[in-house]
MITOR-484723 format. One record per atom (N, C-alpha, C, O): residue in one letter; x negated, z, y negated. Coordinates in pm, whole numbers, plus 50000, padded with zeros to 5 digits. Last residue first. Layout:
N
AXZY;...
end
This chain:
357
D619886505986891;D620976500386911;D621696489586825;D622786485186861;H616516493186892;H617326496386881;H619036496186962;H619366488987056;P613756497887133;P614616490087057;P615506496187015;P615686506687075;I610416512586960;I611306514587057;I612826503487002;I613056500986884;R608726507186762;R608516500486836;R609466502486967;R609316495287066;S608876526686535;S609036512286517;S609476504386619;S610356495986603;M608086548586674;M610206547286663;M610036537886640;M610876531186700;L605596545786712;L606056539486823;L607376540886786;L608126534486860;E605366547986414;E605086535886449;E605956533086610;E606666523386635;E605596576186391;E606686566086322;E606506552286371;E607496544886369;A603716587386526;A605436593886629;A606306577086496;A607286570286524;R601536576286359;R601606571286551;R603136572986565;R603846563786605;Q602126593886171;Q601846581886143;Q602196573786280;Q603126565786289;E601956616086251;E603246616686205;E603126597186215;E603996589886261;V599016623686409;V600256620686452;V601536617786373;V602466616786454;E596526619986251;E597696609186331;E598666607486336;E599356597886303;D595536642486303;D596306640486149;D596986626586156;D597846622786078;P594866644186539;P595586652886500;P595956646486351;P597116648786316;Q594376614186681;Q593276623686620;Q594576632886535;Q595246625686461;L594646597787007;L594906603686896;L594516615786812;L594346626686867;V592856566187078;V592316581687101;V593336585087017;V593376577186923;D593886544387145;D592926550487259;D592516564087205;D591906572187274;C595956526487058;C595956537787095;C595256542387143;C595806548687234;D598436501386974;D596586502987025;D596536520086974;D597026524386869;Y601366485287081;Y600536498887036;Y599116503287079;Y598746507487188;N603146468387198;N602146462487114;N601816471987045;N601896469586925;M604116471187432;M604566475287311;M603826473087207;M604226478987107;L602556462687656;L604266459987708;L604866464787500;L605956460787458;E599716460587587;E600536448887697;E601856448887637;E602336439187579;R599446486787489;R598836475387419;R599976460687426;R600626454187345;M600276502587708;M600936504287585;M600256486987469;M600906479687394;A598376496987860;A600036494187914;A600576491987766;A601146482087721;Q595836503987792;Q595896491187770;Q597896487487808;Q598466476887782;A596856529287790;A596496523687635;A596696511787679;A597646505887628;S596456538488073;S597666534588016;S597996529687894;S599146525787869;G593626528588156;G595106521788210;G596326525788107;G597076516988063;E592096546688052;E592236535087991;E593336521688016;E593706511787953;T594016577187841;T593076570188028;T593316552487971;T594156547487896;F593396592687581;F594376587287669;F593506578587782;F592326575187773;H592466618587456;H591896604287491;H592766597787616;H592556599787736;V593356634387149;V593776633987271;V593176623287309;V593116614887219;A591836661386940;A591676645587017;A592216644587142;A591816651287237;G591386691586924;G592416684986944;G592516669386952;G593666665986978;D588686697186950;D588956693986860;D590916688386781;D591386684586674;D588056695087217;D588306711487129;D588756706687011;D589416715386955;A590176669587335;A588726674787301;A589386690387256;A590516695187258;I591986667087660;I592416664187497;I591156674187497;I590886682787581;R591966632287818;R591366649187811;R591836652487666;R592046644287577;E593786614587941;E592096613788022;E591666628587972;E591136636488050;I596666610688021;I595936616087951;I594566618588006;I594376624588112;G598006596088200;G597806592188109;G596726593488025;G596036584887970;D598806612288426;D599686613088318;D599696604688178;D600536604188088;G596776619788591;G597716611488606;G598816605388504;G599496595188517;Q595366635388369;Q594896620888338;Q595756611288473;Q595596599088479;Q596376655588479;Q596706651088330;Q596556639288297;Q597256632788220;A595296663388742;A596596657888764;A596846650588561;A597546640688543;R592886668388609;R592476660788720;R594466655288765;R594716644188812;A593696694488508;A593166681888417;A592956672288498;A592686662988422;L594286708888720;L595106706888605;L594666695588516;L595486688388459;L591996706988811;L593256704288916;L594176695188813;L594576683488809;Q590386728188655;Q589796715388739;Q591026705588761;Q590836694388712;R592016747988667;R592186741288509;R591306728088588;R591786716988564;A591416760888946;A592856753288884;A592986746588785;A593926738588781;E588606761388936;E589466751489044;E590916750688947;E591316740588889;V588526783388779;V587546770588718;V588496759288807;V589026749788751;E589896802588865;E590476798288790;E589636790288711;E589846789188590;S589936796089241;S589596801889138;S589606796388988;S589286784488982;I592386801089511;I591946790989435;I591576799189313;I592356807489267;G592676822789651;G593136814489717;G592046801389654;G591236794689717;S595046842189446;S594086843389525;S594126828089583;S595146821289576;P596176830089084;P596486838889266;P595496835289330;P594896825289291;W596426844288792;W595646833388893;W595746837488996;W595416849089019;V598086846088564;V597776858788629;V597776843588732;V598666835188745;L597806848188176;L597706841888280;L597146853288422;L596366862888418;E600046865987943;E599316871588016;E598866859988150;E599606861988246;V601076868087598;V601026862887768;V599866864887833;V598776865387777;G601626892087373;G601466877287393;G601556874387591;G602176880787676;S603726916387321;S602086915387311;S601326898387333;S600236896987279;R605666911087448;R605646913587307;R604306914287193;R604046913487073;G605426887187676;G605846899187647;G605526901787493;G605106892287427;L605016874888026;L605176871887878;L605936886587791;L606786894087840;R602856863188276;R603846875888230;R603706871288085;R602726865988032;A602546838788466;A602666846488389;A603296855688344;A604476856588377;D601336810888678;D602196827488673;D601476831888563;D600266830588546;V601566779288554;V600626790288606;V601356800988663;V602376796088710;G601126745588460;G601696756788477;G601466766388590;G601216762588705;G599486728988178;G600386728588338;G600846743088334;G600926750488236;I597086731588023;I597856715888015;I598296719988145;I597626715688239;L597956760587821;L597196753587933;L598006745987961;L599226747587950;G598876777787591;G597866763587565;G597926757487689;G597946745387671;G600146798087665;G598786800487602;G597976784587592;G596776782087588;P601336780387947;P601606795987877;P600426792987795;P599606785287845;G602646757088057;G602026757487926;G602006769787893;G602706772187795;T605536771788229;T604746761588175;T604216765388047;T604716772287958;V605206797888455;V605336794988354;V604796783488292;V603566783188290;H606506817988758;H605716805588684;H606526800388570;H607736798588561;S606566852488659;S607466845388678;S606416830588668;S605566830788580;L606396888988655;L605866879288684;L606686865888717;L607536867288804;T608046909588374;T607986904988513;T607156886488539;T607296876288472;L607996918588161;L606696913188180;L606326918688335;L605436925088391;D609526918787897;D609736919388047;D608686912588120;D608656900388129;D610776922887634;D609596927387665;D609366929587819;D609066940687862;R612956909487575;R613156923587670;R611656932187642;R611506944287633;L611866881987453;L613246893387396;L612946906887470;L612656915887393;L610446876387659;L610036878787562;L610816887187468;L610416897687417;R612696870487857;R611546877987877;R610626880987749;R609996891487766;S614196854787702;S614596861387735;S613796869487771;S614026880087713;A611876829287707;A612746832287573;A613446851787612;A613046860587536;N612356824687937;N611016823887916;N611046836287777;N610476847087761;K614856814887985;K614136828088102;K613276834687972;K613446845687921;V615266795887851;V616176806487828;V615636819687894;V615886831387865;A613266779387960;A613466781087847;A614046793187754;A613656798287648;S614686772788203;S613646776488214;S612906780488040;S611776785388044;T617276760188136;T617516775988204;T615766782188228;T615566793788263;A616066737188038;A616816746587929;A616666760687999;A616116770387948;A615696724688287;A614246726688147;A615046735388062;A614276742587999;F618106720188324;F616886726688415;F615776730488334;F615106740788342;A619006701188177;A619446714088190;A618846720188260;A619336731488254;P618016674888235;P617836687888122;P618006700088139;P617166708788118;R617956656588477;R618786668788415;R618596676788384;R618746687388446;T616856634288601;T617516633088491;T618356640288448;T619376636188391;R615986650688823;R615096637388763;R615666640588623;R615096647988543;P615696676788956;P616286674488885;P615796664488782;P615286667888675;Y615026672189380;Y614946677989228;Y615356671689126;Y615556659789150;R616306666689589;R617186676389500;R616456679889407;R616826689189335;Q614576655889688;Q615716646889704;Q616976651189575;Q617856645389511;R611936668889727;R612146649889628;R614146651589579;R614716649089473;V612996684789923;V612446689089768;V612476675589666;V612986674289554;D613706671690140;D614876680290091;D614216679989937;D614876675489843;A610906657090188;A612446654090172;A612976658790104;A613036653989990;W609876688190238;W609496676190127;W610286666490076;W610476665189955;Y611286694490477;Y611166702690347;Y611056693190233;Y611936690790150;A611006675490653;A611586675290643;A611936681190478;A612566675390390;D607586676290718;D608026666790657;D609876669390571;D610046666090453;T607276711990624;T607376705190666;T607616692590636;T607966691890518;T606496742290496;T606256726590407;T606416717890536;T605266715390570;V606856763890671;V607886758190573;V607756740690531;V608536731290535;T604156769490782;T605226772290854;T606516759790811;T606956750690880;E602576770490579;E602166761090697;E603606758990762;E604076747890787;T603176790490442;T603606780690370;T603316769490498;T604006759290495;V604026819390444;V604696811790536;V604576796490468;V605606790390440;D602276849990415;D602386834090368;D602676828890495;D602136830590604;D603456878090377;D603226870190437;D603296857090396;D604326852790343;P604656900490183;P603586895790191;P602656887390296;P601436888890304;G607506882690098;G606726896390129;G605286893390106;G604836885290025;V606366854590177;V608026860690206;V607446873490232;V606976876890341;L605556822989981;L605646837290070;L606706843390055;L607656841789979;I603756797489960;I605136803189993;I604606811090045;I603666810990124;R601436782389751;R601646787589847;R602816796589819;R603036802189712;Y599696754389582;Y600916758089601;Y600436770889695;Y599236771389723;W598676729889387;W598416734589427;W599546748689482;W600266752489390;M599066694289361;M599216706789321;M598866717189399;M598686713089514;P596366662989383;P597676674089434;P597726683389363;P596756685389289;R596226632889357;R596186643489258;R596916659089310;R597936663889262;E596886620089582;E595366619589514;E595196630389387;E594136634389340;A599376623789656;A598626626889708;A597156629789644;A596476639989658;F600626612189407;F600676622689400;F599526631289480;F598886640789434;E600596583289432;E599266587589369;E599026606789405;E597976612989421;P602566574789567;P601676579189641;P600516583289554;P599466586689610;D605756596689444;D604876584389426;D603526584189513;D603236595789540;D608316601389382;D607866595589577;D606856590689528;D606736578789555;A609286609289220;A609316590689210;A608836592089329;A608926581789397;A608856637289197;A610746629189213;A610746617989287;A611526614689376;L606566637089222;L606886645589309;L608456638789292;L609076635589393;A605296628288972;A605646623389097;A606026623589180;A606086613489250;W606716644088786;W606996627388795;W606676623188909;W607406615388969;A605776669388888;A606986667988897;A607696652888867;A608826649588905;H602856661088817;H603456660988955;H605266662788957;H605906656189039;F602566661088579;F602586647988631;F602716652888777;F602626643488856;H603186685188463;H603846673588417;H603946662788534;H604976657288575;N600996700988716;N601036695288558;N602486690588585;N602996691288697;A600476733488876;A600886722588868;A601096713988751;A601496720988658;I600476761089115;I599646757488988;I600136737188974;I600026729889073;L602786785689239;L602316772089204;L601606767589099;L602046769888986;R604326803989456;R602756802689349;R602276794189343;R601346791289418;V607206818089516;V606216803789502;V605276805889445;V605536811989342;Y608976837989712;Y608546835989627;Y607016824889641;Y606166823989729;V612266850989863;V610956841589895;V610056843089739;V610596850089654;D614036870789817;D613246873089907;D611996862189941;D611046863990017;Q615716855989660;Q614836866189621;Q613936868389668;Q612876868989605;V617266837989825;V616346833189700;V615176838789676;V614066833589667;P617896852290132;P618036853189988;P616876845089921;P615706845689961;L617396827590383;L616836844190336;L617366836190187;L617356824690144;G616466806590609;G617356815090630;G617966827390555;G618716835590607;L614166784390550;L614316797690627;L615286806990685;L615086813990784;H615776765990402;H615266765990523;H614626778590637;H614666779990759;E616726786290183;E617506777890277;E616826774790401;E617216780190504;A613926786690090;A615076796790134;A616126788890214;A615926787090334;A612996761189975;A612056774490114;A613156783090133;A613066787390248;V615116756489846;V614686747789909;V614026755590047;V614356755790166;V613916777989645;V615246776789648;V615526768489820;V616106774989906;R611296766689574;R611896780389625;R613266781789680;R613426788689781;M611006738989461;M610836746289665;M611316758989652;M611896762389755;V613086744189268;V613166735189377;V612556740489487;V613126745389585;T610896762289080;T612146766489126;T613266752889236;T614376757389264;C608666746589082;C608746761489160;C610046763989186;C610416767589298;I609496725388966;I609116720089065;I609336736889136;I610106738589231;N610066738688699;N611646730788778;N610986730088948;N611706733089043;E608146743788622;E608656754788661;E610216749988717;E611156756588761;S606526721588597;S606156726188721;S606866736388730;S606646742488834;N609276714888407;N608406703388457;N607566714888565;N608436717388649;G610256741688148;G610256728588237;G609586724988340;G609076735188387;S608346749687866;S609426752287986;S609466741288104;S608546733588129;G605056764787716;G606966758387752;G607696761587798;G608056773287803;C604466796087488;C605036789087641;C605656777587567;C606256776487461;I603796800687234;I603386810187357;I603426804087527;I602806806387631;P601896773087049;P603176782287132;P602906790287222;P601916788887294;A598866769186889;A599646767887005;A600976779287025;A600896791587015;L597416763186676;L598896763186642;L599666764786774;L600876762486780;G594916759386614;G595116773986637;G596796773986596;G597356781486516;A594386730486722;A594386737186562;A594726750186542;A594866752686422;A594496735386996;A593606730886904;A593176736486793;A592206743486762;A597026737987041;A596406750887085;A594856747487010;A594146756886974;L597866714187043;L598566723686927;L597646732586912;L597306736386799;A597566703687280;A597006699787157;A597006704287023;A596406700286923;P598616720587467;P596986726287464;P596636716987293;P595826720887209;N601836714287392;N600856728787316;N599536728487368;N598926737787316;V601976688987443;V601676695787340;V601156703887300;V600316704587211;A601076690087773;A599846680987626;A600336684787517;A599416685987436;D603136704887877;D601766701087940;D600736698087810;D599776704887774;P604796703387678;P604546715187709;P603356714687718;P602516719487642;Y607786684687636;Y606556677587683;Y605286690587684;Y604306683387699;S609306705287448;S608836690787450;S607586691387489;S606586695687431;I609666738187414;I610026722487515;I609646712587553;I609566709487672;Q608546760687344;Q608046749387300;Q608316739687397;Q607446733487458;V608896794087234;V609266782487346;V609416772787288;V610186771987192;V606906812786991;V607656798587034;V607736795687146;V606636793587198;P607186844686883;P606766837986959;P607646826086994;P608846827287022;A606596852686507;A607906846986645;A606996841986749;A606046835086713;T605536860186272;T604766859986428;T605736859886513;T605706868186604;S605486840785968;S606156846286080;S605116846386208;S604276837986242;G604876827585746;G604006842985766;G604446850185908;G604016860885953;A605596801185662;A606786815285670;A606016832585688;A606406843885658;Q603566792185753;Q603796791185621;Q604646799485587;Q604506805685481;A603556793986055;A602406797185972;A602716799085830;A602096808285777;R605916779686067;R606026789686103;R604796796486071;R605046808386056;G605196749285976;G606366758385939;G606156772985932;G606186778985825;Q603386740786221;Q602876746686050;Q604106754785964;Q603896765085899;M605466747886412;M604216753086425;M603706758186295;M603556769586252;L606956725786325;L607366739686377;L606606747086350;L606866754786257;K605586707986347;K605936712186187;K606536721386183;K606816727286079;M604836702086628;M603496703786495;M604116710686389;M603446719186329;P607776696486726;P606416710986741;P605656712486638;P605706722086561;L607766671186572;L608436682086535;L607926701586616;L607836712986569;L604756654586688;L605606657186605;L606226669786554;L605536678486501;M605526651687023;M604076663586946;M604566667486785;M604736679086749;F606716634387109;F606736645387170;F605906662487069;F605866674787062;L605766611586975;L606756612286953;L607096629286998;L607726636086918;P602816610987065;P603446617986914;P604226616186906;P604386616986784;L602736608687309;L602466622187298;L603086623187159;L603756632987126;W602836584187503;W603926588687404;W603846601187340;W604936605787307;P600876584687651;P600426579687518;P601906580487402;P602016578387281;G601746603187897;G600946602187798;G601006600987654;G601126609487566;M603696586988061;M604476599587945;M602876597387842;M602876591287735;R602906553388180;R603306571088183;R603676574888089;R604096566688008;A602236528088182;A601636537188091;A601806550588067;A601276557987983;E602896529888420;E601506516688389;E601036526988297;E599976533288305;R605796535288505;R604336533488615;R603416532788580;R602546534188666;N606806533188273;N606976544688360;N605626544588427;N604646551788407;L606286506388198;L605866516588076;L605896531288186;L604996539488173;R607096493188436;R606156491188386;R605716503688287;R604706510088318;R609956495488397;R609406503788498;R608106501288458;R607736512588428;W610916488588112;W610486501688140;W610186503688306;W610206515488340;T610576458488185;T609306468588078;T609406486288131;T608516493888169;V612536456788400;V611326453588398;V610386459388334;V609456465088390;P615066463888240;P614766470288343;P612956471888388;P612296482188403;D614466464987871;D615336459488011;D614696466588096;D613846474888061;F614826500987705;F614236488287753;F614836480187887;F615446485387980;R616996520687713;R616716510887502;R615506500787540;R615076493187454;H617896529987899;H618226523287815;H618436514887737;H619276506687698;P615096549787966;P615856535888052;P616696529087978;P616276517587979;F615606559787711;F614216553987699;F614656541487808;F614676529487783;S616606587887666;S617216576087654;S616776558687690;S617506548687692;Y614986606387764;Y615916603287857;Y616806590187818;Y617496583687896;W613576614287558;W612666607887653;W613696603687751;W613236596087837;S614926607287242;S614876620487390;S614366606687450;S614536594887421;R613356614686937;R613856601587066;R614016607987168;R613126616087195;P612276633986782;P612996620086733;P613536615886846;P614686612386820;I613026664686917;I612586649186960;I613116642586847;I614276644686812;A613416698486945;A613846689786927;A612726676586922;A611536679586923;A613046726587054;A613526718187128;A613776705087062;A614506698287134;Q611936754787055;Q611796744186965;Q612276732187057;Q611486729787148;L612826789886998;L612676782687048;L613176767387012;L614266764986961;L611126818786847;L612036807686848;L611806795986983;L610766794687047;V612216851786832;V612126840386920;V612286827986849;V613356825386793;D613316864986621;D612106876486747;D611556865486805;D610386866986840;P613556849986275;P613886856486403;P612656863086494;P611496865486460;A614506850985977;A613696862986041;A613356860386210;A612876870086269;A615766836085903;A616246840785987;A615586848486005;A616126856986075;Q614096830685604;Q615736834885570;Q616516839985735;Q617576846285729;D611986820985754;D611716833685682;D612986837985675;D613236848585732;I612736793585851;I612266805985963;I612806819685859;I613796826685883;A613686784385659;A614656785985736;A614226793585794;A614956803285818;E611076777585518;E611876787785460;E613276792985517;E613956801885464;A610126763885694;A609166775485669;A610116785985577;A609976798085565;V611246740585689;V611326748685807;V611136755985779;V611996763585823;A610656730685425;A612046735485470;A612336740285576;A613476744685594;E608206729785434;E608516732685352;E610116745285388;E610446757185384;V607616706785616;V607386718085655;V607716726485589;V607696736685657;N609676683985758;N609826687785594;N608966704485658;N609576712285730;T610676673485975;T609686664085958;T609126677085786;T608056674785729;M613086687086048;M611786693086081;M610726685286051;M609666689186099;D615366697585775;D614646679385809;D613426690185872;D612866698785804;V618606713585866;V617096711885815;V616676702085871;V617106696885974;T621356735385820;T620706716885839;T619726719185784;T619636725285677;R622006756685972;R621506755085851;R620856740785912;R620176737686010;T624316788086072;T624026776186102;T622826773186004;T622396783085944;H624786817086375;H624386805086200;H623606795686225;H622766792886310;V626476838986472;V626036822086537;V625796818686343;V626476818486240;T626816870486675;T627156865286513;T625666848086566;T624676846986639;L628556885086908;L627146878486836;L627596871986728;L628756868686705;S628786914887116;S628936909386974;S627936899386940;S626736901886938;Q629306914987454;Q628616920287315;Q628466909887227;Q628096898487252;P630786908487644;P631296919687611;P630846921687442;P631476926387347;R631096873987697;R629906884687723;R631086895087657;R632176890487622;L632616853187801;L632216854287864;L631056869287837;L630376874287927;K633606840987563;K634626843587641;K633956854487721;K634546865287721;E632686841187343;E633896851987308;E634386852287440;E635316859787469;A630456828387407;A629596840587413;A631446849887353;A631466861987328;T631616800087412;T630986807387546;T630776820887474;T631516826987551;M632306802187096;M633226800687236;M632636803787343;M633226813187395;A629506797087009;A630346807886984;A631476810587078;A631526821487136;A628746770887115;A627906788087124;A629036798487110;A629346806787195;D629956758686972;D630236757487168;D629876772787165;D630506782787199;M630186760186733;M631026764686762;M631116763986927;M632076767686995;A627376752586726;A627656763886708;A628756768586756;A628726779286818;E627736722086835;E626876730286881;E626996744386878;E626836750686982;V629616715886562;V630056715486745;V629026728386813;V629356739986835;R627326715186344;R628806729186363;R629456727786496;R629876738186548;L625766695986462;L625306712686405;L626346723386430;L626376733986492;A627016672586405;A626836680086597;A626346693886536;A626816703586596;S627186678686149;S628236679386202;S627796680986354;S628226690586418;E624416676786044;E625286682586049;E626676686986127;E627006698586151;N621516670886196;N622816663486192;N623956677786181;N624246685986268;I619056687986209;I619516678386088;I620286671386048;I620316665685939;D619836719486283;D619536708586339;D619986699186198;D620846701486114;F619166754586388;F618976742986319;F618826734386358;F618036732986451;L620996786286459;L620716771686522;L620496761386410;L621446758786337;H620516816786545;H620376807586426;H619986793286482;H618926789986536;L621936844286677;L621446834686667;L621486822686594;L622606817786579;R621776881086730;R621906866886622;R621556852786696;R620696853386784;T621426892686975;T622666897286832;T622856884886756;T623926879686726;V620336890587301;V620936881187166;V621436887187102;V622436890987163;E620746903387563;E619976909287447;E619506901287321;E618536904387252;P622216892287689;P623066902287611;P622326907187516;P622706913287416;A622816856287660;A621946869187704;A622346880787590;A622646880087471;L624476838287573;L625146847587701;L624556854187753;L624906859887856;A623316821287412;A624866832487367;A625476838587456;A626596843587449;M621896810087573;M621376820587472;M622206828387422;M622016840087389;M623456789487664;M622716793287732;M622516814187675;M622856824987722;R623456768587422;R625076778487478;R624656791687623;R625436800287664;A621346764887361;A622046772987234;A623446782887308;A624036793487288;V620316753587577;V619896759687571;V620556771587449;V620316783587449;T622406730087481;T622536735187651;T621446748187614;T622196757687637;A621366717287219;A622836724387261;A623096735087412;A623836744787428;G618696708987319;G619146723687238;G620466726987217;G620766738787197;M619666690287480;M618916700687516;M618966713487472;M619146724187529;
end
């Protein structure tokens, strides 16, 4: 994911310096050369690519790296173990049950550890650079927000839904994509359930409208054939799609471009909604047809479908009974509530229970 983001950022004309951090020095050299070669071939502007080997579990090292780089925007793509590798690490029966019964929520410590360290390092460095946080932003960003460490936004998940819905709607209408707009309120759960065609999707629906100019064409477009096409074309295991929305959001921040677009996890929201991103921060833009209170309730119900009962004001993450029980049974991992000061310990515990090569 990080390498894909780096190559895409290398093409953004507003980027003049690209600093890449990785714990793996040899991989970092390859990623940096890929970005430099991409820029050399495809952009007229000059670009300097800098590298630094950083252990992101070390807050002091992260702070020093950020202080030296003096970034305008930070993108966080690091994770101790990629979610996309899980189907290959568990036997098929166990993985199917983990995916269906535990869901993604109880794995939060793995997704949260390095973003937490990055935000702590950013604070220690005194940096105000906005952070686009890619790792499970629907849960990580609001959990960090409770500690005053919220990234400005995330990427992927509901942004992927919005893009696929828009592209497919344009094709069904015979119009250019730019003539179609999708207003969407959705959570990571919806991305999972939509792609899996899971019946629970109907029990925890997302909210959407499809517009052509001022005209609402939702009822005309959203036929059974439309949804079948959306499900078939949704990028289930292609992380490049999350990378594209991360680059979109970072570029908007760099340009101070207040163009309205769907954004995942803006300001610590537990899902995605339309927002404007700029140097002054993030502005959530709630659509007409649903109140902000109703929208937040919808997202909270959806997150329960991901295995997270609620995120308390103090940052404690309460998991649903079914998800916690599945983790106890399948992973010998007992955690009903994740406390903020337990994230690192719980991440290490989960890592020790994942089958290794």
